[in-house]
C-alpha positions as CSV (number, residue, x, y, z in Angstrom):
1,M,10.2,6.6,15.1
2,K,8.1,3.6,14.3
3,K,8.6,1.9,10.9
4,L,6.0,2.4,8.4
5,R,5.6,0.2,5.3
6,L,3.0,0.0,2.6
7,I,1.7,-3.0,0.7
8,I,0.0,-2.3,-2.6
9,H,-2.2,-5.4,-3.6
10,N,-3.9,-6.0,-6.8
11,V,-4.0,-2.3,-7.8
12,R,-4.2,-2.2,-11.7
13,S,-3.4,1.5,-12.4
14,T,0.3,2.4,-12.9
15,Y,-0.7,6.0,-12.2
16,N,-2.1,5.0,-8.9
17,V,1.0,3.0,-8.1
18,G,3.1,6.0,-9.1
19,S,1.0,8.3,-6.9
20,L,1.4,5.9,-3.8
21,L,5.2,5.8,-4.4
22,R,5.4,9.7,-4.5
23,T,3.2,9.8,-1.2
24,S,5.4,7.1,0.3
25,D,8.5,9.2,-0.3
26,G,6.9,12.4,1.2
27,L,5.7,10.5,4.4
28,G,8.9,8.5,5.0
29,V,7.5,5.2,4.3
30,E,10.4,2.8,4.8
31,K,9.6,0.2,2.1
32,V,6.6,-0.3,-0.4
33,Y,5.8,-3.9,-1.5
34,M,3.8,-4.4,-4.8
35,T,1.7,-7.8,-4.5
36,G,-0.3,-9.8,-6.8
37,Y,-0.7,-8.0,-10.2
38,T,0.2,-4.8,-9.0
39,P,2.4,-3.2,-11.7
40,Y,5.8,-2.3,-10.3
41,P,8.9,-0.3,-11.6
42,Q,12.1,-1.9,-12.7
43,V,13.6,-3.9,-10.0
44,K,17.1,-5.7,-9.5
45,N,16.9,-9.2,-11.0
46,D,13.6,-8.2,-12.8
47,R,12.3,-11.3,-14.6
48,R,9.8,-9.5,-16.8
49,L,10.5,-8.9,-20.6
50,P,12.6,-5.9,-21.0
51,H,10.1,-4.0,-23.1
52,L,7.5,-4.8,-20.2
53,Q,9.9,-3.5,-17.5
54,Q,10.5,-0.2,-19.6
55,S,6.8,0.4,-20.6
56,I,5.4,-0.1,-17.1
57,S,8.2,1.9,-15.5
58,R,7.6,4.8,-17.7
59,R,3.9,4.9,-16.9
60,I,4.5,4.8,-13.2
61,H,7.2,7.6,-13.5
62,K,4.5,9.8,-14.9
63,T,3.0,10.2,-11.4
64,A,5.8,9.1,-9.2
65,L,8.1,11.7,-10.7
66,G,11.2,10.0,-9.4
67,A,9.9,8.5,-6.3
68,E,10.3,5.0,-7.8
69,D,14.1,5.7,-7.5
70,T,14.0,7.1,-3.9
71,V,11.7,4.6,-2.2
72,V,12.7,1.1,-1.5
73,C,10.3,-1.1,-3.7
74,E,9.9,-4.8,-3.7
75,H,7.7,-7.1,-5.8
76,Q,6.3,-10.0,-3.8
77,P,3.7,-12.1,-5.7
78,D,2.2,-13.8,-2.7
79,I,0.7,-11.3,-0.2
80,K,-0.1,-14.2,2.3
81,I,3.6,-15.1,2.7
82,L,4.6,-11.4,2.9
83,I,1.9,-10.8,5.7
84,S,3.2,-13.8,7.8
85,K,6.8,-12.7,7.4
86,L,6.1,-9.1,8.5
87,Q,4.0,-10.3,11.4
88,K,6.8,-12.8,12.5
89,S,9.3,-9.8,12.4
90,G,7.2,-7.8,14.7
91,F,5.1,-5.6,12.3
92,Q,1.4,-5.2,12.9
93,V,-0.4,-5.5,9.4
94,V,-3.4,-3.0,9.1
95,A,-5.7,-3.3,6.2
96,L,-7.5,0.0,4.9
97,E,-10.8,-1.5,4.3
98,Q,-14.5,-1.0,5.2
99,T,-15.6,-4.1,7.4
100,A,-17.8,-4.7,10.4
101,Q,-14.6,-4.8,12.6
102,A,-13.0,-1.7,11.1
103,K,-11.9,1.0,13.5
104,N,-12.2,4.6,12.7
105,I,-8.8,5.7,11.7
106,I,-9.2,8.8,13.7
107,D,-9.3,6.6,16.9
108,F,-6.1,4.6,15.8
109,K,-2.7,5.3,17.3
110,L,0.5,3.8,15.6
111,N,2.1,1.9,18.6
112,N,4.3,-0.6,16.6
113,D,6.0,-0.9,13.5
114,T,3.1,-1.1,11.0
115,A,2.5,-2.2,7.4
116,L,-0.5,-0.8,5.8
117,I,-2.3,-2.7,3.1
118,V,-4.4,-1.1,0.3
119,G,-6.3,-3.1,-2.3
120,E,-7.9,-3.3,-5.6
121,E,-9.5,-0.1,-6.9
122,I,-13.1,-1.2,-7.0
123,S,-13.6,-4.3,-4.8
124,G,-10.9,-3.7,-2.2
125,L,-9.2,-6.5,-0.4
126,E,-10.2,-10.2,-0.5
127,P,-11.8,-11.3,2.8
128,E,-9.0,-14.0,3.2
129,I,-6.5,-11.2,3.2
130,V,-8.3,-8.9,5.5
131,A,-8.6,-11.9,8.0
132,M,-4.9,-12.4,8.2
133,T,-4.6,-8.7,9.4
134,D,-4.1,-7.4,12.8
135,W,-6.5,-4.5,12.3
136,Q,-8.9,-3.1,9.9
137,L,-9.2,0.8,9.6
138,E,-11.7,3.0,7.6
139,I,-11.6,6.7,6.9
140,P,-15.1,8.4,7.8
141,M,-16.9,9.6,4.7
142,L,-19.0,12.7,4.9
143,G,-20.4,12.8,1.4
144,Q,-22.5,10.6,-0.9
145,K,-19.6,8.5,-2.0
146,E,-18.5,5.3,0.1
147,S,-14.8,5.4,-0.6
148,F,-11.9,7.5,-1.9
149,N,-9.6,6.7,-4.8
150,V,-6.9,4.1,-3.4
151,A,-4.1,6.6,-3.8
152,V,-6.0,9.3,-1.9
153,A,-7.1,7.0,0.8
154,A,-3.7,5.6,1.4
155,A,-2.3,9.2,1.5
156,I,-4.9,10.1,4.2
157,A,-4.1,6.9,6.2
158,L,-0.3,7.1,5.9
159,Y,-0.3,10.7,6.9
160,H,-2.5,9.9,9.9
161,L,-0.5,6.9,10.9
162,R,2.8,9.0,10.6
163,Y,1.7,12.1,12.6
164,K,-1.0,10.8,15.0
């Protein structure tokens, strides 16, 4: 089975992070990275003030419901360094983002170990981050809205990547 990892970049909501962790647990995501200003649960050698660690972890737990303890999590402040490291170790890095080059996720098959990046709730991923990825994928929309909530979109994409 190919390895599947998730990168959560600049997502503000602790509830979205918790939901993403719970989805990752359910779909066998090997590791979740929180990058940029994404809040993250308490981790080994956490350098944040103890009251911040506890407060943020409590809010994440409300939707993660313990997945923050079952999924391997890592905080990486610099996503560019992380992307380069993953690519050098053989991962294809895929952005879930609407771009001119984006492939319909329905047509995409997971052939290699893959790291999926999801980004900021309103504006998505920065163009320089997207430019570093190997692929961009988008989920076809049938209604009036142009996108799903980040946690919902990631769940759809991770499920598709895992089982296609």
